[in-house]
N, C-alpha and C positions, 0 to 999 in steps of 0.2 A: 218827518221831512228834515233832512240835514242840509248843510250849506250847499253841497254839490247838487243835491236834488233841486234846491231852490234856484241855483244858477241855471240848471237845465230848463226849469219851468220858465224862468225869465227869458232865456234865449228863444225858446219855442213860441212864447206868447208875443214877443216883441220883434222877432226877426233879426235880433242881434246874434253875433257869434258867441260861443260860450266864453271866450276870452273877454269880449266886451261886456257881456252880462256879468261876469265875475268882477270886472273893474267897476261897473255900475253899482253892484251890490256893496262892494267895499267902500265906494264913495258915499253911498247912502248911510251905511253904518258909521262911517267916520264923521259925516256931517251931523248926524243925530247925537253922537257922543260929544262932539265939540260944543254943540248947542247946549246940551245938558250940563256939561262942565262949566259953561259960562252962565248958568242960571236961567237960561231961556227954556221955553217949552216948544215942542214941535207939534203942530196941529195939521192934520190932513183931513179935511172935511169928508165925512162919510166913512173914513177908515178908522181914525182914532187920534189920540193925543198922547205924546210922550212927555213926561214931566219928571221933576225930582221932588220927592217927599222927604221932609225932615222928620226924624224920629228923635224925640227927647231922650236924655239919659234916664234910666230907670233901674229899679232893683229887680233881680230875678232870683231863681232858686236852682241850684245844681241838683238835677234829679237823682244823681248817684249818691250824693252825701247829704242832701237836704240843706246845705249851707247857703246862706244868702250871699249873692254876688252882685257887683255893680256892672250894669251893661251901659257902655258909653253911647253918647249921642252919635247918630249917623245920618247920612243922606243916601237915599235909595231911589234908583230909577223906577218909574211907574208907567204903566200903559193903561189907558182907558179906551175901550173899544167904542167906535162911533155907531150910530144907529144903523147905517147901511151894512156894516160888518156884522152886527148882531142879528139883523134880519136875514142876512145871507146864511148864517150858521144855523138859525132855527128852522 
């Protein structure tokens, strides 16, 4: 499912126009992004939790040359599915 498919699904499930559904989806992604940038987590009971996980700097190995390289620390977005979502998929 791509973004346009998701907009279509939101529009049909909510009774919104495709234009309004697209704006709602863009608003949702923007709000989640802003919250994660600010260091917050976004929790939707039953659906899941968006958060940021910090990865420490570490040493890795270039698979082509075998040379040891330094991998810098980074912050990565993470999603943990809630119980209701897990149960719906299984």
